[in-house]
C-alpha positions as CSV (number, residue, x, y, z in Angstrom):
1,X,57.6,12.8,118.2
2,X,57.8,16.4,119.4
3,X,60.7,17.6,121.5
4,X,59.8,20.7,123.6
5,X,62.4,23.4,124.0
6,X,61.0,24.8,127.3
7,X,58.9,23.4,130.0
8,X,55.4,24.9,130.4
9,X,52.1,23.9,132.0
10,X,50.0,21.6,129.9
11,X,47.5,23.1,127.5
12,X,44.0,22.7,129.0
13,X,40.5,23.6,128.0
14,X,37.4,24.1,130.1
15,X,36.7,20.5,129.1
16,X,40.0,19.2,130.3
17,X,42.9,17.9,128.1
18,X,41.2,18.5,124.7
19,X,43.9,19.1,122.2
20,X,42.0,20.2,119.2
21,X,38.7,22.1,119.9
22,X,37.7,24.3,117.1
23,X,36.8,28.0,117.6
24,X,33.2,27.1,117.1
25,X,33.2,24.3,119.6
26,X,35.0,26.6,122.1
27,X,32.4,29.3,121.6
28,X,29.5,26.9,122.1
29,X,31.1,25.5,125.3
30,X,31.5,29.0,126.7
31,X,27.9,29.9,125.9
32,X,26.5,26.8,127.5
33,X,28.8,27.2,130.5
34,X,27.5,30.7,131.1
35,X,24.0,29.4,130.9
36,X,24.8,26.6,133.4
37,X,26.6,28.9,135.8
38,X,24.0,31.7,135.7
39,X,20.8,29.7,135.3
40,X,21.0,26.0,136.0
41,X,23.3,26.0,139.0
42,X,21.4,28.6,141.1
43,X,18.1,27.2,139.9
44,X,19.2,23.6,140.9
45,X,20.1,24.8,144.4
46,X,16.7,26.5,144.8
47,X,14.7,23.5,143.5
48,X,16.7,21.1,145.7
49,X,15.3,22.8,148.8
50,X,11.7,22.8,147.6
51,X,9.1,20.0,148.0
52,X,8.6,17.7,145.0
53,X,5.0,19.0,144.7
54,X,6.2,22.6,144.6
55,X,8.9,21.8,142.0
56,X,6.2,20.4,139.7
57,X,3.5,22.9,140.4
58,X,2.3,25.4,137.8
59,X,4.4,28.6,138.1
60,X,7.4,26.7,139.5
61,X,10.8,28.2,138.6
62,X,11.5,24.8,137.0
63,X,9.7,25.9,133.8
64,X,12.1,28.8,133.4
65,X,14.9,26.3,132.7
66,X,13.1,25.0,129.6
67,X,12.5,28.5,128.4
68,X,16.0,29.7,128.9
69,X,17.5,26.5,127.5
70,X,15.5,27.0,124.3
71,X,17.1,30.5,123.9
72,X,20.5,28.8,123.4
73,X,19.2,27.5,120.1
74,X,20.7,24.0,120.6
75,X,18.8,21.6,118.3
76,X,19.5,17.9,118.7
77,X,18.3,17.4,115.1
78,X,21.1,19.7,113.9
79,X,23.6,17.3,115.4
80,X,22.0,14.5,113.3
81,X,23.0,16.4,110.1
82,X,26.7,16.5,111.1
83,X,29.3,13.9,110.6
84,X,29.1,11.3,113.5
85,X,32.5,12.2,115.0
86,X,31.8,15.9,115.0
87,X,28.3,15.5,116.3
88,X,29.2,13.1,119.1
89,X,32.0,15.3,120.4
90,X,29.9,18.5,120.3
91,X,27.0,16.8,122.0
92,X,29.3,15.5,124.7
93,X,30.8,19.0,125.2
94,X,27.3,20.6,125.5
95,X,25.8,18.0,127.8
96,X,28.9,17.9,130.1
97,X,28.4,21.7,130.7
98,X,24.7,21.1,131.3
99,X,25.5,18.4,133.9
100,X,28.1,20.6,135.4
101,X,25.4,23.1,136.1
102,X,22.9,20.6,137.6
103,X,22.6,16.9,137.1
104,X,18.8,16.7,137.8
105,X,18.0,19.6,135.4
106,X,20.4,18.1,132.9
107,X,18.4,14.9,132.9
108,X,15.1,16.8,132.7
109,X,16.2,18.9,129.7
110,X,17.4,15.8,127.8
111,X,14.3,13.8,128.5
112,X,12.1,16.7,127.6
113,X,13.3,16.3,124.0
114,X,13.0,12.5,123.7
115,X,9.5,12.4,122.2
116,X,10.4,14.9,119.5
117,X,13.6,13.0,118.7
118,X,11.8,9.7,118.5
119,X,9.1,11.3,116.3
120,X,11.8,12.6,113.9
121,X,13.5,9.2,113.8
122,X,10.1,7.6,112.9
123,X,9.9,9.8,109.8
124,X,6.2,10.5,110.6
125,X,5.3,14.2,110.1
126,X,2.2,13.9,112.2
127,X,4.2,12.7,115.2
128,X,6.7,15.5,114.7
129,X,4.0,18.1,114.8
130,X,2.4,16.4,117.8
131,X,5.7,16.5,119.8
132,X,7.0,20.0,118.8
133,X,7.0,22.5,121.6
134,X,5.9,20.1,124.3
135,X,7.8,18.9,127.4
136,X,8.4,15.2,127.0
137,X,9.0,12.2,129.2
138,X,9.9,8.5,128.6
139,X,7.7,6.1,130.6
140,X,9.2,2.6,130.8
141,X,9.5,1.3,134.3
142,X,6.5,-0.1,136.2
143,X,5.8,-0.9,139.8
144,X,6.8,-4.5,139.3
145,X,9.4,-4.0,136.6
146,X,12.4,-1.7,136.6
147,X,15.9,-2.4,135.3
148,X,14.8,-6.0,134.2
149,X,13.0,-4.4,131.2
150,X,16.5,-3.9,129.8
151,X,16.6,-7.7,129.5
152,X,14.2,-7.9,126.6
153,X,14.9,-11.5,125.8
154,X,14.7,-12.7,129.4
155,X,18.2,-14.0,129.5
156,X,18.7,-13.1,133.2
157,X,15.3,-14.3,134.4
158,X,15.2,-17.3,136.8
159,X,14.0,-20.1,134.6
160,X,11.3,-21.2,137.1
161,X,9.7,-17.8,137.2
162,X,6.8,-17.2,134.9
163,X,7.0,-14.0,132.9
164,X,4.6,-11.3,134.1
165,X,2.8,-9.2,131.5
166,X,3.5,-6.1,133.6
167,X,1.5,-3.3,135.2
168,X,1.0,-1.3,132.0
169,X,0.3,-2.5,128.5
170,X,-1.1,-1.5,125.1
171,X,-3.6,-3.6,123.2
172,X,-3.4,-3.2,119.4
173,X,-6.3,-3.5,117.0
174,X,-6.3,-2.7,113.3
175,X,-6.5,1.1,113.6
176,X,-6.3,1.8,117.3
177,X,-4.2,1.2,120.5
178,X,-5.8,1.1,123.9
179,X,-3.4,1.7,126.9
180,X,-4.2,0.6,130.4
181,X,-2.2,0.5,133.7
182,X,0.4,2.6,135.5
183,X,4.0,3.4,135.3
184,X,6.3,3.4,138.3
185,X,6.9,6.6,140.2
186,X,10.3,7.1,138.5
187,X,9.1,8.6,135.2
188,X,11.5,11.6,134.7
189,X,9.4,14.7,133.9
190,X,6.3,12.6,134.6
191,X,4.5,15.2,136.7
192,X,5.1,18.0,134.2
193,X,5.3,16.3,130.8
194,X,2.9,17.1,128.0
195,X,3.8,14.2,125.8
196,X,5.4,10.8,126.2
197,X,7.5,8.4,124.2
198,X,5.9,5.4,125.9
199,X,7.5,2.0,125.9
200,X,5.5,-0.8,127.3
201,X,4.5,-4.5,126.8
202,X,1.9,-4.9,124.0
203,X,-0.7,-7.4,122.8
204,X,-0.9,-7.6,119.0
205,X,-3.6,-10.2,119.1
206,X,-1.9,-13.2,120.6
207,X,-1.3,-11.9,124.1
208,X,1.5,-10.0,125.7
209,X,3.8,-12.9,126.7
210,X,5.0,-15.2,123.9
211,X,5.4,-18.9,124.2
212,X,9.1,-18.5,124.8
213,X,8.4,-16.3,127.8
214,X,9.4,-13.0,126.1
215,X,7.2,-10.0,126.3
216,X,6.0,-8.2,123.1
217,X,7.0,-4.6,123.3
218,X,5.9,-1.4,121.6
219,X,6.9,2.3,121.4
220,X,4.3,5.0,120.9
221,X,4.0,8.7,121.0
222,X,1.2,9.6,123.5
223,X,0.0,13.1,124.3
224,X,-0.7,13.3,128.0
225,X,-3.8,15.5,127.8
226,X,-5.9,12.7,126.5
227,X,-9.0,11.4,128.3
228,X,-8.0,8.7,130.8
229,X,-4.5,10.0,131.6
230,X,-3.9,11.0,135.2
231,X,-0.9,11.5,137.5
232,X,0.3,10.5,140.9
233,X,2.0,12.7,143.4
234,X,5.5,13.9,142.5
235,X,8.1,11.7,144.1
236,X,10.1,12.9,147.1
237,X,13.6,11.4,146.8
238,X,17.2,11.6,148.0
239,X,18.8,13.4,145.1
240,X,18.2,15.1,141.8
241,X,15.3,17.0,143.4
242,X,15.3,19.5,140.5
243,X,14.1,16.6,138.3
244,X,10.4,16.0,138.8
245,X,9.5,12.4,138.8
246,X,6.1,10.6,139.3
247,X,3.8,7.9,138.1
248,X,1.3,8.2,135.2
249,X,-2.0,6.3,135.0
250,X,-3.7,5.2,131.8
251,X,-7.3,4.2,131.9
252,X,-8.5,3.1,128.5
253,X,-6.5,5.7,126.8
254,X,-7.1,5.4,123.0
255,X,-4.7,6.5,120.3
256,X,-4.6,5.8,116.6
257,X,-2.3,2.9,115.7
258,X,-0.4,5.2,113.3
259,X,1.1,6.9,116.4
260,X,3.1,3.7,117.1
261,X,6.8,4.1,116.3
262,X,7.9,0.5,116.8
263,X,5.6,-2.5,117.1
264,X,5.5,-6.3,116.7
265,X,8.9,-7.5,115.5
266,X,10.5,-4.1,115.9
267,X,9.0,-3.2,119.3
268,X,11.9,-4.4,121.5
269,X,14.5,-3.0,119.1
270,X,12.8,0.4,119.2
271,X,12.8,0.4,123.0
272,X,16.4,-0.5,123.1
273,X,17.3,2.2,120.6
274,X,15.8,4.8,123.0
275,X,17.6,3.1,125.9
276,X,20.9,3.5,124.1
277,X,20.3,7.2,123.6
278,X,19.4,7.6,127.3
279,X,22.6,5.8,128.4
280,X,24.7,8.2,126.4
281,X,22.9,11.2,127.8
282,X,23.4,10.0,131.3
283,X,27.1,9.5,130.6
284,X,27.4,13.0,129.2
285,X,25.5,14.6,132.0
286,X,27.3,12.9,134.9
287,X,30.7,13.5,133.4
288,X,29.7,17.1,134.1
289,X,28.6,16.3,137.7
290,X,32.0,14.5,138.3
291,X,33.8,17.6,137.0
292,X,31.7,19.9,139.2
293,X,32.6,17.9,142.3
294,X,36.3,17.8,141.3
295,X,36.4,21.6,140.7
296,X,34.7,22.2,144.1
297,X,37.3,20.1,145.9
298,X,40.2,21.8,144.0
299,X,38.9,25.2,144.9
300,X,38.4,24.4,148.5
301,X,41.9,22.8,148.8
302,X,43.3,26.2,147.7
303,X,41.3,28.1,150.4
304,X,41.2,25.9,153.5
305,X,44.1,25.6,155.9
306,X,44.9,22.6,158.0
307,X,47.9,22.2,160.1
308,X,49.0,25.7,159.3
309,X,49.1,25.1,155.5
310,X,46.6,25.1,152.7
311,X,45.2,21.7,152.1
312,X,46.7,21.7,148.6
313,X,50.2,21.9,150.2
314,X,49.7,18.5,151.7
315,X,51.0,15.7,149.5
316,X,48.2,13.3,150.3
317,X,45.6,15.9,149.3
318,X,47.3,16.6,146.0
319,X,47.4,12.8,145.3
320,X,43.6,12.7,146.1
321,X,43.0,15.6,143.8
322,X,44.9,13.7,141.1
323,X,42.9,10.6,141.6
324,X,39.7,12.5,141.3
325,X,40.7,14.1,138.0
326,X,41.9,10.7,136.6
327,X,38.3,9.6,137.0
328,X,36.9,12.7,135.4
329,X,39.0,12.2,132.3
330,X,38.3,8.5,132.2
331,X,34.5,9.3,132.4
332,X,34.9,11.8,129.6
333,X,36.8,9.4,127.4
334,X,34.3,6.6,128.0
335,X,31.4,8.9,127.2
336,X,32.8,10.1,124.0
337,X,33.6,6.6,122.8
338,X,30.1,5.5,123.6
339,X,28.6,8.6,121.9
340,X,30.5,8.0,118.7
341,X,29.7,4.3,118.7
342,X,25.9,5.1,119.0
343,X,26.1,7.4,116.0
344,X,28.6,5.6,113.8
345,X,28.6,1.9,114.4
346,X,27.0,-0.3,111.8
347,X,25.0,-2.0,114.6
348,X,24.9,0.2,117.7
349,X,23.9,-1.7,120.8
350,X,22.4,-0.4,124.1
351,X,24.8,-2.4,126.2
352,X,27.6,-0.2,125.0
353,X,25.8,2.9,126.1
354,X,24.8,1.1,129.3
355,X,28.4,0.2,130.0
356,X,29.3,3.9,129.7
357,X,26.4,4.9,131.9
358,X,27.4,2.4,134.6
359,X,31.1,3.4,134.5
360,X,30.5,7.2,134.4
361,X,27.9,7.4,137.1
362,X,30.1,5.3,139.4
363,X,33.0,7.6,138.7
364,X,30.8,10.6,139.4
365,X,29.7,9.1,142.7
366,X,33.3,8.3,143.7
367,X,34.5,11.8,142.8
368,X,31.5,13.5,144.6
369,X,32.1,11.3,147.7
370,X,35.8,12.3,147.8
371,X,34.8,15.9,147.4
372,X,32.7,15.6,150.5
373,X,35.7,14.0,152.3
374,X,38.1,16.8,151.3
375,X,35.7,19.4,152.5
376,X,35.4,17.6,155.8
377,X,32.6,19.0,158.0
378,X,31.9,21.7,155.5
379,X,31.1,19.0,152.9
380,X,28.2,17.8,155.0
381,X,26.6,21.3,155.1
382,X,24.2,22.8,152.6
383,X,26.5,25.9,152.5
384,X,28.6,24.0,150.0
385,X,27.5,22.1,146.9
386,X,29.4,18.9,147.8
387,X,26.5,17.1,149.7
388,X,24.1,17.9,146.8
389,X,26.5,16.6,144.2
390,X,26.9,13.5,146.3
391,X,23.2,12.9,146.5
392,X,22.6,13.6,142.8
393,X,25.4,11.3,141.8
394,X,24.2,8.5,144.1
395,X,20.8,8.6,142.6
396,X,22.3,8.1,139.1
397,X,23.6,4.7,140.1
398,X,20.0,3.4,139.9
399,X,18.5,5.8,137.4
400,X,18.0,4.6,133.8
401,X,19.1,1.1,134.7
402,X,20.6,-0.1,138.0
403,X,24.4,-0.3,137.4
404,X,24.9,-3.9,138.7
405,X,22.2,-5.2,136.4
406,X,23.5,-3.2,133.4
407,X,26.9,-4.7,134.0
408,X,25.5,-8.2,134.3
409,X,23.8,-7.7,130.9
410,X,27.1,-6.5,129.5
411,X,28.7,-9.7,130.6
412,X,26.0,-11.8,129.0
413,X,26.4,-9.9,125.7
414,X,30.2,-10.3,125.8
415,X,29.7,-14.1,126.3
416,X,27.4,-14.1,123.3
417,X,30.0,-12.4,121.2
418,X,32.6,-14.9,122.3
419,X,30.3,-17.8,121.3
420,X,30.1,-16.1,117.9
421,X,33.9,-16.1,117.6
422,X,35.0,-12.8,119.0
423,X,38.5,-12.9,120.6
424,X,39.0,-16.5,119.6
425,X,41.1,-16.0,116.5
């Protein structure tokens, strides 16, 4: 126990109540924060007011974000060489700052690196060379299948419903894979991506749907300049307008089988591994969005007068500010726990990342909603960032797995653990 001799304000970092950031971590945080403040935030506002087609068009200012981000020299592969605790914390610090700058651009920058990260994880030099220097995407959802793909074993399916093979699938032969069908319109970076870490149902010779009703799955690296690949129109949506999304069509697209990363028995596990990574990235990014909304409300409360006094002088407002910040810190703590678990646990599981994603995005939405309320009428205008943060956060409740469904899956997994003896001793 430590007994203080004098009272002083609590020690605080840009990242909140961090007690032990190193000089190196603090320097990285400041560098990324400057990038987010000077590049991402103004760019996000600009893209938010553009049409989806213009955001994705050649020459769009969107592409400047990829170029400027690359100049920071942040290499996800460098993190993999660090101890899990150091890597997970640094990654959280970096992605929180990126999300603070703009949630949609944060998702775009993270997903852009997915194929290269998957290629490195596969250990296949050819795939690494194929993905290097290309903007990536992660197609998984389909017109008839969204968050239910998370349920790879069909545990939540109504038993009387026959399993559908899906709208997009890959047929494997000895040396080749042929891909046919379409994704949903929700493929992040879909309109601009040059390469994909494609996850879809697969036929390895005995059909897509097994006798037990479970779909076979596969993960492949697919360049998107191949014959038979085409795109739909970029999607107009409520929030995260800086993130281009759109459908991708595959018409007899042929790739060598060696471009598969996970297939047959490992197919579903490979998909879930990427899903786990995506859940952590969403948690990191939207911790930053929650913090941005909190900081906006805190700033406004020190500027705006109501009833002859600054808002912050009213006790109820200070209580509301306190409630908002509790959620920011809780989101940060949940995110870091999930990030470390993904890197260090003997058997990491996507539902841990999904639990974090569902909790953090809900917290971000609640903080952004309260920011709009504290700003009052000003919060509804485009003069302030509050309404954009609200729209961006609301979108995240469905993105990368709808939160109710993810929480349902968590409950099923917890029940399975109980059946195996967890908590019963």
